[in-house]
N, C-alpha and C positions, 0 to 999 in steps of 0.2 A: 503493499499499500504506498502510495506517495500522496506526500501534501502539497497543495497546489501553491505554486512558488507567489505570491501578490509583491508588483512590481508599482510601487506609486510613490510621488515626491508628498503627498496630500497627509501629513500627522494624523488627521484625525480618521484615516484607516489603518491607521497603523497596528490596533486593534486586531484585523481580520490574520493576521500574521503568524497567532499566539496558537500555540498545538494544543492552549487549554481550552480555548475560548472560542477559536476562530475557524477558517472552515475545516471542513471534515474529511479525512486521508479519501483516496482514491485511487482505483484499480488500473488508473493512467498517470505518467505526469504531466503538472498542466502548470499554464502560465493564464494571470488574472491581472491584466495592465488596466489600472486607473490612474490615465494622464501619465504614464511613463512612452516613451517610443524605443525602450531597449532592446536589440536585437534576439530573437531566441536564441543563434548560436554562441551570445555571452554568456546566454543566463543557463544554459547545459550545456558546455563546450564540450562535454565527454559523450552523451547521446544524442548532438545533433545530428540528423542526419540516417540515424540507426535505428532510432524509437520513434512511434509515432506521439509525440506531444501537443496534448488538446492546447488552443488560445483560446480565454475567454476578453475578447477586444485585440486585433492585430493592429502591429504597429500603421499597417496602412488607415485604420480606423481611427486612431488617435489621433493621428496626421490629419484625416477629414475633420475632426472636430476642434481640432487644436488652433486651426485655419479658417478664418470669417469667409474669406475667400472659396474655397473648397470647398465651406460649410456649403455657404450658399450657391454655391454650383450644383452641391449637389441636390438641396432643395429644389432647386427650379428645375431639374431634367424631372423627379418625381411629383414636382407637382403638390408642393405639398405649403399651407397658406404660411404661409411669412410677407416680412415686408418688403416693398420695391427700393432696390441696392443697385449700388454701383461702385466700381473703385474711382480711383481719384486721377487715373492715368489722362484722362481726358474731360471735357467739358463737363461739367454737372447737364445734366438732362432732364430739366423742368419740364417736362411733358411726361416724364412717369416720376418723378418726385416732386416734391412741394413741402412746401413749409409747415409746421416744424420738420427740422432733419435733424439725425443723430451720426455724429461721427464719431467711428469705433475704430480703435485700432485692429491689427488683421490679428494679432498675438496679446489681446487682451484679456483681463481677469478683473473679478471683481468688480467691474464699472470704473477700473484705471483706465484714464487716458480716454474716457471716453464725456464728446461735451453733446449739447442741445446747441442750435442753431436756427433761429426765428426771422431771417432776414438774410437778404444777397449781401448786404454790411456786413454783416456778422460771420456769415460765411468767407467772405474775401477777406479778411480778418485773420480769422482764423487759420486758414490756407495758409497766410503768412508767416504762422508762427510752430507749423508742424510739417515733419516730410509727409506727402502726400501718400507717397506708395507702399507707406506704414498702415495707411486708414482706406476702411469703405465709408461709403455713407448712404444712409436709410433711411425709409418715411418714418415716422415718430407716431406711432397709434397711442391716442390717449384714453385706452380703455381703461376701465377703474379696479378689475381683479387682476392680479396676477397670481399665477402657482407654481409650483415645481413637480411634475411628475416626473418620476423614476421608475426605468422603462425596461421589456426585453421582449422578447418576441413573444411572449405569450401574455402582455399586456401592463399596467398600471400596476402595479407591487406594494407603493407607497404613496403618498401625495403630499406636501404641506401649501398653503395658500402662505404668500406671503402680504403683511399689512401694514400699512407704517405707522411708525411711530407718533405718536400727537405731537413731537416735541419735531419731529423731523426739519430738517433746512431744507433739505434738496429733497423735494416729491414727484420729480418725474421718471427717477429709475427706482430701483427696491434691491438691496442689497442688505447686508449684515449690520453693515452701518445704519442704519436710517429704519429697519424693521422688524414685525415678531414674524414668528412662523407660526402658523398655526394649523394645526392636525384636523382630520377628517372626521374624529368623533366630536369636534366644537360646531357646536350651533350654527357662529359665523362664519366657517370654512365654506357656505352659502357655493355646493355644488353646480354648475353650472349646467341648464338641463341638455344639452350638446354633448354630455361627456363621454359618452361613447363614442360621437366623433372625433372629437377632440384626441380621444386615448390609441385611435388609429392611426390617425395622422401621425402621430408621434409615433407608433410600430414603423410606419412605413419610412419616417424620416431616419429612422434608426438601420433600418435597410439601407436608406441609401448613402447614410454615412457608411456603412457594413460594420457598424457597432453591435456589440452583443446584447451589453447595458450601457446606461445612459441616464440621465438626467434634463429634462426639457425644462426650459420655461416659459409658459406662456402667459398672452396676454389676452382678457376677457372682457367682452362689454358687462356692462351692469345688468344684473338679472332682471328690472324692471325700466319703465320708461318714465319721462316725470314728470306723466300722470299715475304712477303707482302702477300702473298693467303689467303683468309677466312680458318677457321679449323670448318667445319662444324658438327663437332660430339667432342665438347672440355672436356677433360676429367675433373673430379670435385667431389670434398668431400666433406661430413656435416664433420665439426670440431667438434661442439659438439651443444648443445641446451641452452639455459638458458630461467628459468622461470621468471627470474627480472631483462629484461635488463631496462638499462637508455634510460629515456625518457625525450625527450625533448616538445615542445612546440603544434609540429603539431604528435609527436608521444604520445601525452596524446590525443590528438582529435580521431588518427585513433583509439586507444585502449578502450575510450569511446565507438565508433562505433560499434568494435568490442564485445565487452564485453557485451554491452547492448543484441547485436543481441545472444550470445551464452546463456545469460541466459532466452531471452526471448524463443529461440526454446527448453530448454529443459526442461519450466514449461509447455510449449505445446507439447511437448512428455509425461508428467507426468496428464495430464487433459484429 
């Protein structure tokens, strides 16, 4: 029996490495990449090419999710619901993009290097201060609900809602600095009426980026309109997929279950 090799720089996922409380031993060697691009032959130098090795998140899949250009291209090809975008190598196409717009680092994380611009003047000023090849630009969708869905091919196995803190200064984005995380059993989770459709789009995006497991940030319209009537088909977009999300205690337990099943399923497919 072999314990899975966990490759990650995400400190919150380190407990998954524990032989006492971590992933279960399996009949074959396996690698689980949570944000890591370490090559298989580096992880298993003695057995690479000689033994079958199960991979949860290949190097290619991690690279697809790390680069916002590769991720957005994959979303485009698969018909995923996401914000219109472009690189900054050419003049901004205002026929497909409109203010407000968001500038994002191609390899950014946790909102670092992300800017909201609300006019051409603001955009021109910002472009003078950045390396444009390091950024993409996309439409900003001000939907008031945001969720993180952790998914495998079998569906969403864990989800949270990101809700802004009352004292949050920046309110156009949501991350650990300005949000609290609400679990599904909390009444204010307010699950969208089209949740199943959102999950299916996340699975399509997972396949498009070639990930085995990933965390999707989703923005969704309010559940009710200004008159208080329920919106039966709220609009939504997938913001991005994260292959190395922060995991608290409940997240670690959910990931253990999901990854153990992924490895077992892949081993069964190979036997």
